[in-house]
HTML snippet that shows the backbone in 3Dmol.js (N, CA, C, O; Angstrom):
<script src="https://3Dmol.org/build/3Dmol-min.js"></script>
<div id="view" style="width:600px;height:400px;position:relative"></div>
<script>
const pdb = `
ATOM      1  N   MET A   1     115.688 114.758 147.875  1.00  0.00           N
ATOM      2  CA  MET A   1     115.034 114.419 146.639  1.00  0.00           C
ATOM      3  C   MET A   1     113.948 113.389 146.903  1.00  0.00           C
ATOM      4  O   MET A   1     114.170 112.444 147.661  1.00  0.00           O
ATOM      5  N   LYS A   2     112.778 113.551 146.294  1.00  0.00           N
ATOM      6  CA  LYS A   2     111.684 112.618 146.490  1.00  0.00           C
ATOM      7  C   LYS A   2     111.958 111.316 145.754  1.00  0.00           C
ATOM      8  O   LYS A   2     112.520 111.311 144.659  1.00  0.00           O
ATOM      9  N   SER A   3     111.557 110.231 146.364  1.00  0.00           N
ATOM     10  CA  SER A   3     111.737 108.941 145.710  1.00  0.00           C
ATOM     11  C   SER A   3     110.470 108.563 144.932  1.00  0.00           C
ATOM     12  O   SER A   3     109.373 109.019 145.254  1.00  0.00           O
ATOM     13  N   ASP A   4     110.638 107.735 143.918  1.00  0.00           N
ATOM     14  CA  ASP A   4     109.549 107.192 143.104  1.00  0.00           C
ATOM     15  C   ASP A   4     108.735 108.251 142.349  1.00  0.00           C
ATOM     16  O   ASP A   4     107.539 108.061 142.127  1.00  0.00           O
ATOM     17  N   ILE A   5     109.363 109.353 141.957  1.00  0.00           N
ATOM     18  CA  ILE A   5     108.639 110.345 141.166  1.00  0.00           C
ATOM     19  C   ILE A   5     109.111 110.360 139.715  1.00  0.00           C
ATOM     20  O   ILE A   5     108.464 110.968 138.863  1.00  0.00           O
ATOM     21  N   HIS A   6     110.224 109.704 139.429  1.00  0.00           N
ATOM     22  CA  HIS A   6     110.767 109.723 138.079  1.00  0.00           C
ATOM     23  C   HIS A   6     110.236 108.541 137.270  1.00  0.00           C
ATOM     24  O   HIS A   6     110.087 107.441 137.803  1.00  0.00           O
ATOM     25  N   PRO A   7     109.952 108.762 135.999  1.00  0.00           N
ATOM     26  CA  PRO A   7     109.457 107.659 135.169  1.00  0.00           C
ATOM     27  C   PRO A   7     110.572 106.647 134.885  1.00  0.00           C
ATOM     28  O   PRO A   7     111.757 106.965 134.984  1.00  0.00           O
ATOM     29  N   VAL A   8     110.171 105.440 134.536  1.00  0.00           N
ATOM     30  CA  VAL A   8     111.128 104.393 134.215  1.00  0.00           C
ATOM     31  C   VAL A   8     111.691 104.666 132.821  1.00  0.00           C
ATOM     32  O   VAL A   8     110.940 104.866 131.866  1.00  0.00           O
ATOM     33  N   TYR A   9     113.007 104.673 132.714  1.00  0.00           N
ATOM     34  CA  TYR A   9     113.713 104.959 131.467  1.00  0.00           C
ATOM     35  C   TYR A   9     114.397 103.681 131.038  1.00  0.00           C
ATOM     36  O   TYR A   9     115.420 103.295 131.604  1.00  0.00           O
ATOM     37  N   GLU A  10     113.815 103.002 130.002  1.00  0.00           N
ATOM     38  CA  GLU A  10     114.336 101.697 129.625  1.00  0.00           C
ATOM     39  C   GLU A  10     114.427 101.550 128.111  1.00  0.00           C
ATOM     40  O   GLU A  10     113.953 102.409 127.369  1.00  0.00           O
ATOM     41  N   ALA A  11     115.030 100.468 127.662  1.00  0.00           N
ATOM     42  CA  ALA A  11     115.191 100.204 126.228  1.00  0.00           C
ATOM     43  C   ALA A  11     113.853  99.896 125.582  1.00  0.00           C
ATOM     44  O   ALA A  11     113.051  99.132 126.119  1.00  0.00           O
ATOM     45  N   VAL A  12     113.617 100.506 124.408  1.00  0.00           N
ATOM     46  CA  VAL A  12     112.370 100.349 123.661  1.00  0.00           C
ATOM     47  C   VAL A  12     112.725 100.319 122.174  1.00  0.00           C
ATOM     48  O   VAL A  12     113.669 100.984 121.747  1.00  0.00           O
ATOM     49  N   VAL A  13     111.973  99.553 121.391  1.00  0.00           N
ATOM     50  CA  VAL A  13     112.139  99.526 119.938  1.00  0.00           C
ATOM     51  C   VAL A  13     111.028 100.351 119.315  1.00  0.00           C
ATOM     52  O   VAL A  13     109.851 100.143 119.610  1.00  0.00           O
ATOM     53  N   PHE A  14     111.403 101.291 118.450  1.00  0.00           N
ATOM     54  CA  PHE A  14     110.441 102.053 117.670  1.00  0.00           C
ATOM     55  C   PHE A  14     110.436 101.464 116.269  1.00  0.00           C
ATOM     56  O   PHE A  14     111.485 101.340 115.637  1.00  0.00           O
ATOM     57  N   ARG A  15     109.230 101.093 115.775  1.00  0.00           N
ATOM     58  CA  ARG A  15     109.095 100.481 114.455  1.00  0.00           C
ATOM     59  C   ARG A  15     108.324 101.440 113.549  1.00  0.00           C
ATOM     60  O   ARG A  15     107.195 101.824 113.853  1.00  0.00           O
ATOM     61  N   ASP A  16     108.951 101.821 112.429  1.00  0.00           N
ATOM     62  CA  ASP A  16     108.334 102.701 111.443  1.00  0.00           C
ATOM     63  C   ASP A  16     107.424 101.865 110.557  1.00  0.00           C
ATOM     64  O   ASP A  16     107.896 100.969 109.858  1.00  0.00           O
ATOM     65  N   LEU A  17     106.125 102.145 110.576  1.00  0.00           N
ATOM     66  CA  LEU A  17     105.167 101.377 109.795  1.00  0.00           C
ATOM     67  C   LEU A  17     105.264 101.662 108.302  1.00  0.00           C
ATOM     68  O   LEU A  17     104.891 100.814 107.492  1.00  0.00           O
ATOM     69  N   ALA A  18     105.759 102.845 107.919  1.00  0.00           N
ATOM     70  CA  ALA A  18     105.849 103.204 106.508  1.00  0.00           C
ATOM     71  C   ALA A  18     107.020 102.509 105.815  1.00  0.00           C
ATOM     72  O   ALA A  18     106.890 102.074 104.670  1.00  0.00           O
ATOM     73  N   SER A  19     108.160 102.400 106.497  1.00  0.00           N
ATOM     74  CA  SER A  19     109.347 101.835 105.846  1.00  0.00           C
ATOM     75  C   SER A  19     109.763 100.481 106.417  1.00  0.00           C
ATOM     76  O   SER A  19     110.533  99.754 105.790  1.00  0.00           O
ATOM     77  N   GLY A  20     109.263 100.142 107.590  1.00  0.00           N
ATOM     78  CA  GLY A  20     109.649  98.882 108.211  1.00  0.00           C
ATOM     79  C   GLY A  20     110.930  98.965 109.026  1.00  0.00           C
ATOM     80  O   GLY A  20     111.372  97.963 109.589  1.00  0.00           O
ATOM     81  N   ALA A  21     111.530 100.147 109.095  1.00  0.00           N
ATOM     82  CA  ALA A  21     112.769 100.324 109.853  1.00  0.00           C
ATOM     83  C   ALA A  21     112.493 100.206 111.347  1.00  0.00           C
ATOM     84  O   ALA A  21     111.401 100.532 111.811  1.00  0.00           O
ATOM     85  N   LYS A  22     113.490  99.739 112.098  1.00  0.00           N
ATOM     86  CA  LYS A  22     113.362  99.597 113.551  1.00  0.00           C
ATOM     87  C   LYS A  22     114.547 100.285 114.218  1.00  0.00           C
ATOM     88  O   LYS A  22     115.675 100.214 113.729  1.00  0.00           O
ATOM     89  N   PHE A  23     114.277 100.953 115.341  1.00  0.00           N
ATOM     90  CA  PHE A  23     115.295 101.658 116.098  1.00  0.00           C
ATOM     91  C   PHE A  23     115.250 101.197 117.547  1.00  0.00           C
ATOM     92  O   PHE A  23     114.187 101.213 118.169  1.00  0.00           O
ATOM     93  N   LEU A  24     116.371 100.792 118.083  1.00  0.00           N
ATOM     94  CA  LEU A  24     116.470 100.453 119.501  1.00  0.00           C
ATOM     95  C   LEU A  24     117.058 101.652 120.218  1.00  0.00           C
ATOM     96  O   LEU A  24     118.165 102.094 119.909  1.00  0.00           O
ATOM     97  N   THR A  25     116.314 102.173 121.174  1.00  0.00           N
ATOM     98  CA  THR A  25     116.743 103.337 121.929  1.00  0.00           C
ATOM     99  C   THR A  25     116.170 103.247 123.333  1.00  0.00           C
ATOM    100  O   THR A  25     115.514 102.264 123.679  1.00  0.00           O
ATOM    101  N   ARG A  26     116.411 104.261 124.136  1.00  0.00           N
ATOM    102  CA  ARG A  26     115.846 104.296 125.482  1.00  0.00           C
ATOM    103  C   ARG A  26     114.785 105.370 125.545  1.00  0.00           C
ATOM    104  O   ARG A  26     114.934 106.437 124.949  1.00  0.00           O
ATOM    105  N   SER A  27     113.702 105.089 126.273  1.00  0.00           N
ATOM    106  CA  SER A  27     112.599 106.025 126.359  1.00  0.00           C
ATOM    107  C   SER A  27     111.792 105.768 127.626  1.00  0.00           C
ATOM    108  O   SER A  27     111.915 104.717 128.255  1.00  0.00           O
ATOM    109  N   THR A  28     110.970 106.739 127.986  1.00  0.00           N
ATOM    110  CA  THR A  28     110.072 106.570 129.129  1.00  0.00           C
ATOM    111  C   THR A  28     108.734 105.994 128.699  1.00  0.00           C
ATOM    112  O   THR A  28     107.930 105.609 129.549  1.00  0.00           O
ATOM    113  N   VAL A  29     108.477 105.927 127.394  1.00  0.00           N
ATOM    114  CA  VAL A  29     107.226 105.376 126.886  1.00  0.00           C
ATOM    115  C   VAL A  29     107.298 103.847 126.970  1.00  0.00           C
ATOM    116  O   VAL A  29     108.370 103.257 126.838  1.00  0.00           O
ATOM    117  N   SER A  30     106.149 103.224 127.189  1.00  0.00           N
ATOM    118  CA  SER A  30     106.138 101.766 127.296  1.00  0.00           C
ATOM    119  C   SER A  30     104.986 101.205 126.468  1.00  0.00           C
ATOM    120  O   SER A  30     104.098 101.938 126.035  1.00  0.00           O
ATOM    121  N   SER A  31     105.020  99.894 126.259  1.00  0.00           N
ATOM    122  CA  SER A  31     104.006  99.241 125.454  1.00  0.00           C
ATOM    123  C   SER A  31     103.827  97.810 125.935  1.00  0.00           C
ATOM    124  O   SER A  31     104.742  97.209 126.499  1.00  0.00           O
ATOM    125  N   LYS A  32     102.641  97.277 125.707  1.00  0.00           N
ATOM    126  CA  LYS A  32     102.397  95.878 126.047  1.00  0.00           C
ATOM    127  C   LYS A  32     102.847  94.951 124.932  1.00  0.00           C
ATOM    128  O   LYS A  32     103.090  93.767 125.163  1.00  0.00           O
ATOM    129  N   LYS A  33     102.961  95.502 123.684  1.00  0.00           N
ATOM    130  CA  LYS A  33     103.461  94.702 122.573  1.00  0.00           C
ATOM    131  C   LYS A  33     104.977  94.576 122.685  1.00  0.00           C
ATOM    132  O   LYS A  33     105.654  95.515 123.104  1.00  0.00           O
ATOM    133  N   THR A  34     105.501  93.423 122.314  1.00  0.00           N
ATOM    134  CA  THR A  34     106.937  93.198 122.385  1.00  0.00           C
ATOM    135  C   THR A  34     107.457  92.686 121.052  1.00  0.00           C
ATOM    136  O   THR A  34     106.695  92.225 120.201  1.00  0.00           O
ATOM    137  N   ILE A  35     108.769  92.777 120.892  1.00  0.00           N
ATOM    138  CA  ILE A  35     109.440  92.295 119.694  1.00  0.00           C
ATOM    139  C   ILE A  35     110.801  91.748 120.092  1.00  0.00           C
ATOM    140  O   ILE A  35     111.433  92.244 121.024  1.00  0.00           O
ATOM    141  N   GLU A  36     111.242  90.727 119.379  1.00  0.00           N
ATOM    142  CA  GLU A  36     112.567  90.178 119.645  1.00  0.00           C
ATOM    143  C   GLU A  36     113.570  90.918 118.773  1.00  0.00           C
ATOM    144  O   GLU A  36     113.426  90.959 117.551  1.00  0.00           O
ATOM    145  N   TRP A  37     114.579  91.498 119.397  1.00  0.00           N
ATOM    146  CA  TRP A  37     115.595  92.268 118.694  1.00  0.00           C
ATOM    147  C   TRP A  37     116.655  91.334 118.123  1.00  0.00           C
ATOM    148  O   TRP A  37     116.636  90.134 118.397  1.00  0.00           O
ATOM    149  N   GLU A  38     117.572  91.869 117.340  1.00  0.00           N
ATOM    150  CA  GLU A  38     118.615  91.094 116.669  1.00  0.00           C
ATOM    151  C   GLU A  38     119.519  90.336 117.630  1.00  0.00           C
ATOM    152  O   GLU A  38     120.095  89.313 117.259  1.00  0.00           O
ATOM    153  N   ASP A  39     119.651  90.819 118.851  1.00  0.00           N
ATOM    154  CA  ASP A  39     120.510  90.153 119.831  1.00  0.00           C
ATOM    155  C   ASP A  39     119.779  89.056 120.607  1.00  0.00           C
ATOM    156  O   ASP A  39     120.366  88.420 121.484  1.00  0.00           O
ATOM    157  N   GLY A  40     118.495  88.831 120.287  1.00  0.00           N
ATOM    158  CA  GLY A  40     117.720  87.782 120.944  1.00  0.00           C
ATOM    159  C   GLY A  40     116.948  88.248 122.160  1.00  0.00           C
ATOM    160  O   GLY A  40     116.186  87.473 122.738  1.00  0.00           O
ATOM    161  N   THR A  41     117.127  89.493 122.563  1.00  0.00           N
ATOM    162  CA  THR A  41     116.427  90.049 123.718  1.00  0.00           C
ATOM    163  C   THR A  41     115.060  90.579 123.291  1.00  0.00           C
ATOM    164  O   THR A  41     114.915  91.123 122.196  1.00  0.00           O
ATOM    165  N   THR A  42     114.076  90.421 124.145  1.00  0.00           N
ATOM    166  CA  THR A  42     112.732  90.915 123.868  1.00  0.00           C
ATOM    167  C   THR A  42     112.555  92.293 124.490  1.00  0.00           C
ATOM    168  O   THR A  42     112.844  92.498 125.669  1.00  0.00           O
ATOM    169  N   TYR A  43     112.073  93.240 123.678  1.00  0.00           N
ATOM    170  CA  TYR A  43     111.865  94.620 124.105  1.00  0.00           C
ATOM    171  C   TYR A  43     110.434  95.043 123.790  1.00  0.00           C
ATOM    172  O   TYR A  43     109.799  94.472 122.903  1.00  0.00           O
ATOM    173  N   PRO A  44     109.922  96.044 124.513  1.00  0.00           N
ATOM    174  CA  PRO A  44     108.630  96.620 124.133  1.00  0.00           C
ATOM    175  C   PRO A  44     108.773  97.332 122.792  1.00  0.00           C
ATOM    176  O   PRO A  44     109.824  97.906 122.507  1.00  0.00           O
ATOM    177  N   VAL A  45     107.728  97.301 121.966  1.00  0.00           N
ATOM    178  CA  VAL A  45     107.779  97.947 120.654  1.00  0.00           C
ATOM    179  C   VAL A  45     106.692  99.008 120.550  1.00  0.00           C
ATOM    180  O   VAL A  45     105.552  98.792 120.960  1.00  0.00           O
ATOM    181  N   ILE A  46     107.067 100.163 119.991  1.00  0.00           N
ATOM    182  CA  ILE A  46     106.153 101.267 119.746  1.00  0.00           C
ATOM    183  C   ILE A  46     106.076 101.457 118.237  1.00  0.00           C
ATOM    184  O   ILE A  46     107.096 101.697 117.591  1.00  0.00           O
ATOM    185  N   ASP A  47     104.877 101.352 117.668  1.00  0.00           N
ATOM    186  CA  ASP A  47     104.690 101.557 116.239  1.00  0.00           C
ATOM    187  C   ASP A  47     104.439 103.036 115.969  1.00  0.00           C
ATOM    188  O   ASP A  47     103.569 103.651 116.586  1.00  0.00           O
ATOM    189  N   VAL A  48     105.219 103.607 115.031  1.00  0.00           N
ATOM    190  CA  VAL A  48     105.059 105.006 114.648  1.00  0.00           C
ATOM    191  C   VAL A  48     104.723 105.071 113.169  1.00  0.00           C
ATOM    192  O   VAL A  48     105.156 104.220 112.392  1.00  0.00           O
ATOM    193  N   GLU A  49     103.961 106.067 112.781  1.00  0.00           N
ATOM    194  CA  GLU A  49     103.535 106.218 111.391  1.00  0.00           C
ATOM    195  C   GLU A  49     104.675 106.664 110.487  1.00  0.00           C
ATOM    196  O   GLU A  49     104.749 106.251 109.330  1.00  0.00           O
ATOM    197  N   ILE A  50     105.564 107.504 111.010  1.00  0.00           N
ATOM    198  CA  ILE A  50     106.632 108.063 110.184  1.00  0.00           C
ATOM    199  C   ILE A  50     107.847 108.344 111.062  1.00  0.00           C
ATOM    200  O   ILE A  50     107.712 108.717 112.227  1.00  0.00           O
ATOM    201  N   SER A  51     109.028 108.163 110.492  1.00  0.00           N
ATOM    202  CA  SER A  51     110.272 108.446 111.207  1.00  0.00           C
ATOM    203  C   SER A  51     111.262 109.041 110.213  1.00  0.00           C
ATOM    204  O   SER A  51     110.895 109.345 109.078  1.00  0.00           O
ATOM    205  N   SER A  52     112.496 109.207 110.624  1.00  0.00           N
ATOM    206  CA  SER A  52     113.508 109.758 109.723  1.00  0.00           C
ATOM    207  C   SER A  52     113.790 108.840 108.542  1.00  0.00           C
ATOM    208  O   SER A  52     114.330 109.293 107.533  1.00  0.00           O
ATOM    209  N   GLU A  53     113.440 107.566 108.642  1.00  0.00           N
ATOM    210  CA  GLU A  53     113.641 106.628 107.540  1.00  0.00           C
ATOM    211  C   GLU A  53     112.606 106.786 106.436  1.00  0.00           C
ATOM    212  O   GLU A  53     112.861 106.384 105.301  1.00  0.00           O
ATOM    213  N   SER A  54     111.452 107.358 106.736  1.00  0.00           N
ATOM    214  CA  SER A  54     110.404 107.470 105.726  1.00  0.00           C
ATOM    215  C   SER A  54     109.927 108.901 105.485  1.00  0.00           C
ATOM    216  O   SER A  54     109.149 109.129 104.559  1.00  0.00           O
ATOM    217  N   HIS A  55     110.366 109.865 106.284  1.00  0.00           N
ATOM    218  CA  HIS A  55     109.920 111.241 106.116  1.00  0.00           C
ATOM    219  C   HIS A  55     110.612 111.868 104.904  1.00  0.00           C
ATOM    220  O   HIS A  55     111.832 111.761 104.774  1.00  0.00           O
ATOM    221  N   PRO A  56     109.853 112.522 104.015  1.00  0.00           N
ATOM    222  CA  PRO A  56     110.444 113.094 102.797  1.00  0.00           C
ATOM    223  C   PRO A  56     111.565 114.102 103.058  1.00  0.00           C
ATOM    224  O   PRO A  56     112.471 114.224 102.233  1.00  0.00           O
ATOM    225  N   PHE A  57     111.533 114.817 104.163  1.00  0.00           N
ATOM    226  CA  PHE A  57     112.580 115.783 104.462  1.00  0.00           C
ATOM    227  C   PHE A  57     113.926 115.091 104.644  1.00  0.00           C
ATOM    228  O   PHE A  57     114.946 115.602 104.182  1.00  0.00           O
ATOM    229  N   TYR A  58     113.944 113.951 105.300  1.00  0.00           N
ATOM    230  CA  TYR A  58     115.189 113.236 105.567  1.00  0.00           C
ATOM    231  C   TYR A  58     115.609 112.327 104.410  1.00  0.00           C
ATOM    232  O   TYR A  58     116.802 112.108 104.205  1.00  0.00           O
ATOM    233  N   THR A  59     114.648 111.796 103.653  1.00  0.00           N
ATOM    234  CA  THR A  59     114.973 110.880 102.568  1.00  0.00           C
ATOM    235  C   THR A  59     115.274 111.600 101.269  1.00  0.00           C
ATOM    236  O   THR A  59     115.936 111.043 100.394  1.00  0.00           O
ATOM    237  N   GLY A  60     114.792 112.848 101.125  1.00  0.00           N
ATOM    238  CA  GLY A  60     114.991 113.597  99.889  1.00  0.00           C
ATOM    239  C   GLY A  60     114.023 113.198  98.798  1.00  0.00           C
ATOM    240  O   GLY A  60     114.157 113.665  97.667  1.00  0.00           O
ATOM    241  N   LYS A  61     113.069 112.368  99.090  1.00  0.00           N
ATOM    242  CA  LYS A  61     112.073 111.924  98.117  1.00  0.00           C
ATOM    243  C   LYS A  61     110.764 112.651  98.389  1.00  0.00           C
ATOM    244  O   LYS A  61     109.967 112.228  99.227  1.00  0.00           O
ATOM    245  N   GLN A  62     110.554 113.743  97.675  1.00  0.00           N
ATOM    246  CA  GLN A  62     109.326 114.507  97.843  1.00  0.00           C
ATOM    247  C   GLN A  62     108.206 113.858  97.058  1.00  0.00           C
ATOM    248  O   GLN A  62     108.431 113.385  95.945  1.00  0.00           O
ATOM    249  N   ARG A  63     107.037 113.824  97.595  1.00  0.00           N
ATOM    250  CA  ARG A  63     105.851 113.314  96.914  1.00  0.00           C
ATOM    251  C   ARG A  63     105.011 114.490  96.449  1.00  0.00           C
ATOM    252  O   ARG A  63     104.736 115.408  97.222  1.00  0.00           O
ATOM    253  N   ILE A  64     104.611 114.462  95.207  1.00  0.00           N
ATOM    254  CA  ILE A  64     103.744 115.512  94.691  1.00  0.00           C
ATOM    255  C   ILE A  64     102.304 115.088  94.926  1.00  0.00           C
ATOM    256  O   ILE A  64     101.843 114.082  94.387  1.00  0.00           O
ATOM    257  N   MET A  65     101.618 115.850  95.719  1.00  0.00           N
ATOM    258  CA  MET A  65     100.222 115.584  96.005  1.00  0.00           C
ATOM    259  C   MET A  65      99.391 116.361  94.990  1.00  0.00           C
ATOM    260  O   MET A  65      99.285 117.584  95.083  1.00  0.00           O
ATOM    261  N   ASP A  66      98.810 115.672  94.038  1.00  0.00           N
ATOM    262  CA  ASP A  66      98.050 116.307  92.971  1.00  0.00           C
ATOM    263  C   ASP A  66      96.565 116.105  93.228  1.00  0.00           C
ATOM    264  O   ASP A  66      96.032 115.007  93.070  1.00  0.00           O
ATOM    265  N   SER A  67      95.917 117.177  93.625  1.00  0.00           N
ATOM    266  CA  SER A  67      94.478 117.084  93.841  1.00  0.00           C
ATOM    267  C   SER A  67      93.768 117.810  92.712  1.00  0.00           C
ATOM    268  O   SER A  67      94.104 118.948  92.385  1.00  0.00           O
ATOM    269  N   ALA A  68      92.810 117.165  92.134  1.00  0.00           N
ATOM    270  CA  ALA A  68      91.972 117.706  91.060  1.00  0.00           C
ATOM    271  C   ALA A  68      92.759 117.998  89.795  1.00  0.00           C
ATOM    272  O   ALA A  68      92.361 118.879  89.032  1.00  0.00           O
ATOM    273  N   GLY A  69      93.858 117.299  89.538  1.00  0.00           N
ATOM    274  CA  GLY A  69      94.579 117.416  88.278  1.00  0.00           C
ATOM    275  C   GLY A  69      95.260 118.748  88.047  1.00  0.00           C
ATOM    276  O   GLY A  69      95.317 119.208  86.907  1.00  0.00           O
ATOM    277  N   ARG A  70      95.772 119.376  89.069  1.00  0.00           N
ATOM    278  CA  ARG A  70      96.379 120.696  88.930  1.00  0.00           C
ATOM    279  C   ARG A  70      97.619 120.675  88.039  1.00  0.00           C
ATOM    280  O   ARG A  70      97.827 121.594  87.246  1.00  0.00           O
ATOM    281  N   VAL A  71      98.429 119.648  88.161  1.00  0.00           N
ATOM    282  CA  VAL A  71      99.632 119.555  87.334  1.00  0.00           C
ATOM    283  C   VAL A  71      99.252 119.380  85.871  1.00  0.00           C
ATOM    284  O   VAL A  71      99.822 120.036  84.999  1.00  0.00           O
ATOM    285  N   GLU A  72      98.292 118.500  85.595  1.00  0.00           N
ATOM    286  CA  GLU A  72      97.856 118.302  84.216  1.00  0.00           C
ATOM    287  C   GLU A  72      97.244 119.574  83.644  1.00  0.00           C
ATOM    288  O   GLU A  72      97.478 119.896  82.479  1.00  0.00           O
ATOM    289  N   LYS A  73      96.486 120.283  84.417  1.00  0.00           N
ATOM    290  CA  LYS A  73      95.869 121.530  83.977  1.00  0.00           C
ATOM    291  C   LYS A  73      96.935 122.566  83.635  1.00  0.00           C
ATOM    292  O   LYS A  73      96.830 123.265  82.627  1.00  0.00           O
ATOM    293  N   PHE A  74      97.955 122.660  84.474  1.00  0.00           N
ATOM    294  CA  PHE A  74      99.057 123.587  84.224  1.00  0.00           C
ATOM    295  C   PHE A  74      99.806 123.201  82.956  1.00  0.00           C
ATOM    296  O   PHE A  74     100.097 124.060  82.123  1.00  0.00           O
ATOM    297  N   ASN A  75     100.120 121.915  82.801  1.00  0.00           N
ATOM    298  CA  ASN A  75     100.856 121.449  81.623  1.00  0.00           C
ATOM    299  C   ASN A  75     100.070 121.679  80.342  1.00  0.00           C
ATOM    300  O   ASN A  75     100.653 122.068  79.330  1.00  0.00           O
ATOM    301  N   SER A  76      98.767 121.449  80.357  1.00  0.00           N
ATOM    302  CA  SER A  76      97.968 121.659  79.142  1.00  0.00           C
ATOM    303  C   SER A  76      97.859 123.143  78.804  1.00  0.00           C
ATOM    304  O   SER A  76      97.804 123.500  77.627  1.00  0.00           O
ATOM    305  N   ARG A  77      97.827 123.996  79.791  1.00  0.00           N
ATOM    306  CA  ARG A  77      97.708 125.432  79.562  1.00  0.00           C
ATOM    307  C   ARG A  77      98.990 126.008  78.957  1.00  0.00           C
ATOM    308  O   ARG A  77      98.935 126.863  78.073  1.00  0.00           O
ATOM    309  N   TYR A  78     100.140 125.534  79.437  1.00  0.00           N
ATOM    310  CA  TYR A  78     101.416 126.097  79.002  1.00  0.00           C
ATOM    311  C   TYR A  78     102.238 125.112  78.182  1.00  0.00           C
ATOM    312  O   TYR A  78     103.467 125.132  78.241  1.00  0.00           O
ATOM    313  N   LYS A  79     101.574 124.256  77.421  1.00  0.00           N
ATOM    314  CA  LYS A  79     102.235 123.179  76.664  1.00  0.00           C
ATOM    315  C   LYS A  79     103.248 123.708  75.655  1.00  0.00           C
ATOM    316  O   LYS A  79     104.386 123.239  75.630  1.00  0.00           O
ATOM    317  N   GLY A  80     102.862 124.671  74.826  1.00  0.00           N
ATOM    318  CA  GLY A  80     103.754 125.165  73.785  1.00  0.00           C
ATOM    319  C   GLY A  80     104.536 126.406  74.187  1.00  0.00           C
ATOM    320  O   GLY A  80     105.298 126.945  73.384  1.00  0.00           O
ATOM    321  N   PHE A  81     104.358 126.857  75.399  1.00  0.00           N
ATOM    322  CA  PHE A  81     105.000 128.091  75.859  1.00  0.00           C
ATOM    323  C   PHE A  81     106.491 127.871  76.071  1.00  0.00           C
ATOM    324  O   PHE A  81     106.890 126.864  76.655  1.00  0.00           O
ATOM    325  N   GLY A  82     107.316 128.799  75.603  1.00  0.00           N
ATOM    326  CA  GLY A  82     108.749 128.770  75.865  1.00  0.00           C
ATOM    327  C   GLY A  82     109.552 127.947  74.860  1.00  0.00           C
ATOM    328  O   GLY A  82     110.726 127.674  75.109  1.00  0.00           O
ATOM    329  N   LYS A  83     108.965 127.544  73.743  1.00  0.00           N
ATOM    330  CA  LYS A  83     109.735 126.784  72.757  1.00  0.00           C
ATOM    331  C   LYS A  83     110.296 127.658  71.707  1.00  0.00           C
ATOM    332  O   LYS A  83     110.972 127.175  70.798  1.00  0.00           O
TER     333      LYS A  83
END
`;
const viewer = $3Dmol.createViewer("view");
viewer.addModel(pdb, "pdb");
viewer.setStyle({}, {cartoon: {color: "spectrum"}});
viewer.zoomTo();
viewer.render();
</script>
């Protein structure tokens, strides 16, 4: 087996920017930014835009993206329908 071909696999904190949640796990990714974890140890931190803590699929909170008033247009068109 060749030596020095495998990446370094170490503890890293992933921080969700949307919810503020933090996850301590192991990864091959590294960062120059660091953060102090709850146990007092300093770890590299990777900022992510979205994780299972903020993704609508995992949280069950769907966001309705309304562009150009489509919902209002639908509601005004079918306001008295079905009563």
